[in-house]
Structures are given as C-alpha cells and as structure tokens.
C-alpha positions as CSV (number, residue, x, y, z in Angstrom):
1,X,-0.2,0.0,0.2
2,X,2.8,2.5,-0.2
3,X,3.6,4.5,-3.0
4,X,6.6,3.8,-5.1
5,X,9.6,5.7,-5.5
6,X,9.1,8.4,-7.5
7,X,5.3,8.7,-7.7
8,X,2.8,10.9,-6.9
9,X,3.0,11.5,-2.6
10,X,-0.6,12.3,-3.3
11,X,-2.2,9.6,-5.0
12,X,-4.7,7.0,-3.8
13,X,-3.5,3.7,-3.3
14,X,-5.5,1.8,-5.7
15,X,-7.3,-0.7,-2.9
16,X,-9.1,2.6,-2.9
17,X,-9.2,4.7,-5.8
18,X,-12.6,5.4,-6.8
19,X,-14.1,3.3,-4.1
20,X,-16.8,5.8,-1.8
21,X,-20.0,7.0,-4.0
22,X,-22.0,9.8,-2.9
23,X,-25.9,8.0,-2.3
24,X,-27.1,11.2,-0.4
25,X,-29.5,11.9,-3.0
26,X,-31.2,8.5,-2.4
27,X,-31.7,9.5,1.7
28,X,-36.2,11.1,1.9
29,X,-36.7,14.0,0.0
30,X,-37.5,15.4,4.0
31,X,-34.2,14.9,5.4
32,X,-31.7,15.2,2.4
33,X,-29.7,18.0,1.6
34,X,-30.4,19.9,-1.7
35,X,-29.2,19.3,-4.7
36,X,-26.9,22.4,-5.3
37,X,-25.7,21.0,-1.7
38,X,-24.4,17.8,-2.6
39,X,-23.2,18.9,-5.9
40,X,-21.4,21.7,-3.8
41,X,-19.6,19.0,-1.6
42,X,-19.5,16.4,-4.3
43,X,-16.8,18.5,-6.8
44,X,-15.0,20.1,-3.9
45,X,-13.9,16.4,-3.1
46,X,-13.2,15.2,-5.5
47,X,-10.8,18.0,-6.9
48,X,-9.8,17.8,-3.4
49,X,-6.6,16.4,-2.2
50,X,-8.5,12.8,-1.9
51,X,-10.3,13.3,-4.5
52,X,-9.2,9.7,-5.9
53,X,-11.2,8.2,-3.1
54,X,-14.6,10.1,-5.0
55,X,-16.5,7.8,-7.1
56,X,-19.4,8.1,-8.7
57,X,-22.8,10.7,-7.6
58,X,-25.5,8.5,-7.3
59,X,-28.9,9.6,-8.5
60,X,-32.5,9.3,-8.8
61,X,-33.7,9.2,-12.1
62,X,-37.0,11.4,-10.7
63,X,-33.6,14.4,-9.1
64,X,-32.1,14.1,-12.2
65,X,-33.0,17.5,-14.1
66,X,-32.7,19.1,-10.8
67,X,-29.2,17.9,-11.4
68,X,-28.4,18.8,-14.7
69,X,-29.9,21.8,-14.1
70,X,-27.0,22.7,-10.7
71,X,-24.9,21.0,-12.5
72,X,-25.2,23.9,-15.5
73,X,-25.3,26.0,-13.0
74,X,-21.9,25.4,-11.0
75,X,-20.0,24.0,-14.3
76,X,-17.9,20.9,-13.1
77,X,-13.8,21.0,-14.3
78,X,-14.3,18.0,-15.9
79,X,-17.9,15.5,-16.4
80,X,-19.1,14.0,-13.7
81,X,-19.5,9.8,-13.2
82,X,-22.8,9.4,-12.3
83,X,-24.8,6.1,-11.5
84,X,-29.3,6.6,-12.0
85,X,-31.0,5.0,-9.7
86,X,-34.6,3.7,-11.3
87,X,-37.3,5.7,-8.5
88,X,-40.1,6.0,-11.3
89,X,-39.9,2.2,-13.4
90,X,-37.6,1.3,-16.2
91,X,-39.2,2.5,-19.1
92,X,-38.5,6.0,-17.6
93,X,-34.5,4.6,-18.0
94,X,-34.2,5.6,-21.9
95,X,-35.1,8.9,-21.4
96,X,-32.6,9.9,-18.7
97,X,-30.0,8.0,-20.5
98,X,-30.4,10.2,-23.7
99,X,-30.9,13.0,-21.2
100,X,-27.3,12.3,-19.7
101,X,-25.7,11.6,-23.1
102,X,-26.5,14.8,-24.4
103,X,-25.1,16.5,-21.4
104,X,-21.5,14.9,-21.9
105,X,-20.1,18.2,-20.6
106,X,-21.3,17.9,-17.2
107,X,-22.2,14.0,-16.6
108,X,-21.3,10.1,-18.3
109,X,-23.0,7.4,-17.3
110,X,-21.6,4.7,-15.6
111,X,-24.4,2.5,-13.9
112,X,-28.0,2.1,-13.8
113,X,-29.7,1.2,-10.6
114,X,-32.2,-0.6,-10.1
115,X,-34.4,-3.3,-6.7
116,X,-35.8,-6.8,-8.0
117,X,-38.4,-8.7,-6.5
118,X,-36.4,-11.9,-4.4
119,X,-37.8,-14.6,-7.0
120,X,-36.4,-12.2,-9.7
121,X,-35.8,-14.6,-13.2
122,X,-34.5,-14.1,-16.5
123,X,-37.5,-12.9,-17.9
124,X,-36.9,-10.0,-15.2
125,X,-33.4,-9.6,-16.0
126,X,-33.3,-9.9,-19.8
127,X,-35.8,-6.6,-19.3
128,X,-33.4,-4.5,-17.3
129,X,-30.6,-5.4,-19.9
130,X,-33.0,-4.1,-22.8
131,X,-32.7,-0.9,-21.5
132,X,-29.1,-0.8,-20.3
133,X,-26.0,0.2,-23.6
134,X,-23.3,-2.4,-23.3
135,X,-21.0,0.2,-21.8
136,X,-23.1,1.1,-19.1
137,X,-22.8,-1.4,-15.5
138,X,-26.9,-3.0,-14.7
139,X,-26.8,-3.2,-10.7
140,X,-29.1,-5.0,-9.6
141,X,-30.3,-5.3,-6.2
142,X,-32.6,-7.9,-5.1
143,X,-34.3,-7.3,-1.8
144,X,-33.8,-8.8,1.6
145,X,-37.5,-9.5,3.0
146,X,-37.5,-7.8,6.0
147,X,-37.5,-10.8,8.8
148,X,-36.0,-13.6,7.2
149,X,-36.7,-16.9,7.8
150,X,-33.9,-19.8,6.4
151,X,-35.9,-20.1,3.5
152,X,-35.9,-16.3,2.8
153,X,-32.5,-16.0,3.1
154,X,-31.5,-19.1,0.7
155,X,-34.2,-17.8,-1.8
156,X,-32.3,-14.5,-1.7
157,X,-29.0,-15.6,-1.9
158,X,-30.3,-17.6,-5.4
159,X,-31.4,-14.3,-6.9
160,X,-28.2,-12.7,-5.4
161,X,-26.8,-15.7,-7.9
162,X,-29.7,-15.4,-10.8
163,X,-28.3,-11.1,-11.1
164,X,-24.5,-12.0,-11.1
165,X,-24.6,-15.0,-13.8
166,X,-26.9,-13.4,-15.8
167,X,-24.3,-10.9,-15.8
168,X,-25.1,-7.7,-14.0
169,X,-23.7,-6.4,-10.5
170,X,-25.7,-7.7,-7.8
171,X,-25.8,-4.8,-5.0
172,X,-25.4,-5.4,-1.3
173,X,-27.7,-2.8,1.5
174,X,-26.4,-2.3,4.2
175,X,-27.7,-0.2,5.5
176,X,-31.2,2.6,5.2
177,X,-33.5,3.6,7.4
178,X,-35.2,1.1,8.5
179,X,-33.3,-1.6,11.4
180,X,-33.9,-4.6,8.2
181,X,-32.3,-2.8,6.3
182,X,-29.0,-3.9,7.7
183,X,-27.6,-7.2,7.2
184,X,-26.5,-9.7,10.2
185,X,-23.0,-10.4,9.5
186,X,-23.9,-14.1,8.7
187,X,-25.5,-12.5,5.6
188,X,-22.8,-10.5,4.4
189,X,-20.1,-13.4,4.4
190,X,-23.4,-15.7,2.9
191,X,-23.5,-13.0,0.2
192,X,-19.6,-13.0,0.1
193,X,-19.6,-16.2,-0.8
194,X,-21.7,-16.4,-3.8
195,X,-19.4,-12.7,-4.7
196,X,-16.7,-14.7,-5.2
197,X,-17.9,-17.7,-6.5
198,X,-19.7,-16.7,-9.0
199,X,-16.4,-14.2,-9.8
200,X,-19.1,-10.3,-10.7
201,X,-18.0,-7.2,-9.0
202,X,-20.6,-5.9,-6.5
203,X,-21.8,-2.7,-5.0
204,X,-22.8,-2.0,-1.8
205,X,-25.7,1.0,-0.4
206,X,-26.0,2.5,2.7
207,X,-22.5,2.5,4.6
208,X,-21.8,5.1,7.2
209,X,-18.8,4.3,9.0
210,X,-14.7,2.6,8.3
211,X,-14.5,0.5,10.8
212,X,-17.6,-1.5,12.5
213,X,-18.2,0.0,16.1
214,X,-19.5,-1.9,19.0
215,X,-22.0,0.9,20.0
216,X,-24.3,1.5,17.4
217,X,-27.5,-0.6,17.3
218,X,-27.9,-2.2,15.1
219,X,-24.4,-2.6,14.8
220,X,-23.7,-1.3,11.0
221,X,-20.3,-2.7,8.8
222,X,-17.7,-0.7,8.2
223,X,-15.7,-0.3,4.5
224,X,-12.4,-1.7,6.0
225,X,-14.8,-4.8,6.7
226,X,-15.7,-5.3,3.7
227,X,-12.9,-5.0,1.9
228,X,-10.6,-7.4,4.4
229,X,-13.9,-9.4,4.2
230,X,-13.8,-10.2,0.5
231,X,-10.4,-10.5,0.6
232,X,-10.3,-13.4,2.9
233,X,-13.7,-14.9,1.1
234,X,-11.0,-15.0,-1.9
235,X,-8.2,-16.7,0.2
236,X,-9.9,-19.1,2.3
237,X,-9.9,-16.7,4.9
238,X,-11.8,-16.6,8.1
239,X,-14.8,-13.8,7.0
240,X,-17.2,-13.6,9.8
241,X,-13.8,-12.3,12.4
242,X,-13.4,-10.0,9.8
243,X,-16.3,-8.8,9.5
244,X,-17.2,-8.7,13.3
245,X,-14.5,-6.9,13.8
246,X,-14.2,-3.5,15.6
247,X,-10.4,-3.2,16.2
248,X,-9.6,-0.9,12.9
249,X,-6.1,-0.5,14.1
250,X,-5.8,-4.5,12.9
251,X,-7.8,-4.3,9.8
252,X,-5.3,-1.7,8.7
253,X,-2.5,-3.2,9.4
254,X,-4.1,-6.5,7.7
255,X,-5.1,-3.7,4.2
256,X,-1.8,-2.7,4.5
257,X,0.4,-6.2,3.8
258,X,-2.3,-7.2,0.9
259,X,-0.4,-8.3,-2.1
260,X,-0.9,-6.2,-5.1
261,X,-2.6,-9.4,-6.3
262,X,-4.4,-9.5,-3.9
263,X,-5.8,-5.9,-4.0
264,X,-7.0,-6.6,-7.7
265,X,-8.8,-9.2,-6.2
266,X,-10.7,-7.4,-4.2
267,X,-11.1,-4.5,-6.5
268,X,-12.5,-7.0,-9.1
269,X,-14.8,-8.2,-6.7
270,X,-15.9,-4.5,-4.7
271,X,-16.0,-2.3,-7.1
272,X,-18.0,0.4,-5.3
273,X,-19.0,1.6,-2.0
274,X,-22.2,4.0,-0.8
275,X,-21.5,5.7,1.5
276,X,-23.4,8.8,3.5
277,X,-23.8,11.2,5.5
278,X,-19.6,11.8,5.0
279,X,-19.1,10.4,1.5
280,X,-15.1,10.3,1.7
281,X,-13.8,9.5,4.8
282,X,-10.1,10.3,4.4
283,X,-9.3,11.8,8.0
284,X,-10.9,8.3,9.2
285,X,-7.9,6.4,6.5
286,X,-5.1,9.1,7.4
287,X,-5.4,8.2,11.1
288,X,-5.4,4.6,10.3
289,X,-2.7,5.0,8.4
290,X,-3.3,4.2,5.3
291,X,-3.7,7.3,3.3
292,X,-1.0,10.2,3.7
C-alpha cells in the first residue's frame, strides 16, 4: 500500500481508488440535503486533496433534471460520473440516459441501478438489460425481506446468484432508515461467498463508517471490514471475523500487507461502496495510516 519511489506522493492507493460513491441524493427528501449542497460537496471532494477516493454521484432518475440544472450552473471542471437509480420504473430509463448522453460536458453515465423482487428471474433480468447500453453497468439489488427465515435467506442468495450469472452487478444493502436494512454478519458472509463463487463485481449501499463500531444499534458494517472480508473470502480465510471486527488498527494492518494481486482481486469484486452522510472518509483513513 506504499507509494512507489518517484510516484505522486498524494496518489490514492489502488485499493481505495474511486471506491466511495456519494449516495446523499437517495435519502428521503424530507431529510436529504438540497441538490445544490450535494453537488457543491461532491465537486469539492472530487477536485480536492483526496479526490482519488471519490467514485460516482448516485442520483435517482426523478432528481436528474435538478442535478443537470445544478451542474450546468456549477460548470464542473470535467464531467461527473453518475449512477442512475431507477425510482420511476424501467420505462423512464431511456429518457434519463438520453438526457445524460446529451449533456456529455456535465455527466458520464456509468451505471443504472434498480431493485428487484427476491424471485427475480431471467425474463426480468433480460428486460433490464434491454434498457441499459453495453457500456453502462446494470446494477440489480435483490431486496432482502424484512423478516428473514432460513428459506428466505436461501431465496435471497439464489436471487443474488441469478443476477450475477446473468451478467449484472448485484448490490448489497448495508444500511438504511430501517433496522431491517442492515443485514446480519452471517448474511453478508453468505453474500460474499456467492459473489466470489460467480466472480461478478458487486456494489454496496448504506455504509456510514470506515470500521464497524461496538456502540451502534443495530451494529453497522464498515468499509474496511468489507474490504478485508472480500480478501479473506477470496483466500479461504475467516470472513466472519473480519466482518465482526471493531479493531480498526488490526484491519488497517491487514490491508497494508495486501499484495498487489490481492488488491486487484478485492477491487475486481467490490467495485464501489455507497456511503453517506459523509461520503469521503479520508480523515479516518489517514488516522489509520492508510492514506498519507
């Protein structure tokens, strides 16, 4: 994780490059910051000292007109990588993509994300694929039922596998306004084994911290926990211990010791982490010695 001699001393290590998406616009409108505030913060972070951490700006299709208007006013130094979240039906996707493509100086479409029923099948997934161009990644979130029995967990994991095998990127919801939005450690562990088995990249939503805390109720998952968990899943290690750990120093030490091959493997699976309310956790990573 160290910077090679002669390289940019401010460079972001490959494990964290463009890792953290800003999902602020997905919050309920009653509590969400205004589009102007989100755009200002996003552009400031992306163009700032730790801008290499910044991933995509995640925007519901229903808020795209407001985002375009604000970006036109802000005049970004380069186009914003945007992830469109379907909240008004798949039929609205072509118009939304047309809007984004027509404003190429402001936006670059990277992903289209949509939720799916737990019983998602190939017919439904093929319909999604028809709406998403080949150079844009289709992300599908099989929603976990609020009350999970063993059969429900199996059905959810089966849906995750079908999404991955169809060629879409599964999404793992790690948090939200309801306690049930936070999956258990066992559920996250099983999810990681499925994506490792299929070899398909996945994304996350709802992360709020770098390291899992003992004081949260429910206890929320951390970005470093997931990164180490993926590495261990790839290497046959103890995934659950990594996901349960609240020892940031130990997690950072393990990350610092990752080989280049391991880093490529981890980021080949965990492509993006959706985070809020502070999307760029640079200060915490600096404190753990993972950023200069």
